[in-house]
C-alpha positions as MATLAB code, in Angstrom:
seq = 'XXXXXXXXXXXXXXXXXXXXXXXXXXXXXXXXXXXXXXXXXXXXXXXXXXXXXXXXXXXX';
ca = [
      73.109   95.874  186.610;
      75.067   92.755  187.263;
      76.215   90.274  184.661;
      73.841   87.782  186.283;
      70.866   89.758  184.956;
      72.500   89.908  181.486;
      73.148   86.170  181.467;
      69.630   85.328  180.177;
      69.963   87.793  177.285;
      71.427   87.016  173.878;
      74.138   89.254  172.497;
      73.247   90.422  168.980;
      75.836   93.104  168.392;
      78.912   94.201  170.254;
      81.318   97.033  169.630;
      84.018   99.241  171.099;
      83.383  102.958  171.232;
      85.133  105.981  172.638;
      88.803  106.890  172.484;
      89.893  103.407  171.533;
      87.561  103.287  168.539;
      88.782  106.694  167.336;
      92.468  105.826  167.811;
      92.853  108.473  170.550;
      93.548  106.131  173.462;
      96.524  106.844  175.656;
      98.203  104.705  178.299;
      95.716  104.173  181.041;
      92.643  104.769  178.867;
      89.664  102.549  179.484;
      87.861  100.501  176.858;
      84.228  101.519  176.314;
      81.934   98.803  174.987;
      78.392   98.946  173.634;
      76.091   96.094  172.761;
      72.583   95.095  171.698;
      70.916   92.319  173.560;
      67.702   90.356  173.026;
      65.721   89.436  176.105;
      64.375   85.884  176.299;
      60.775   85.461  175.139;
      59.602   84.468  178.622;
      60.645   87.929  179.817;
      57.803   89.425  177.777;
      55.117   87.306  179.538;
      53.530   88.883  182.597;
      52.914   92.372  183.854;
      56.475   93.732  183.740;
      58.172   93.686  180.339;
      61.979   93.888  180.209;
      63.600   97.310  180.357;
      64.465   98.989  177.088;
      68.005   99.893  178.134;
      70.549   98.257  180.403;
      73.572  100.269  181.547;
      76.353   98.679  183.576;
      79.860   99.509  184.687;
      80.603   95.895  185.545;
      83.606   94.856  183.472;
      82.580   91.206  183.241;
];
């Protein structure tokens, strides 16, 4: 999912997980992020409610 689709959502909670969070990162390790977003109210109007989960590998 692109960051364009996430743009209308509001970030409620953001965190870093994985090896960096546990202090096990090595040179070249990636940073794994997790977050909780709230969809805009208008997304709940209509026949297709927003998806429960959004997974992306887009670093932006």
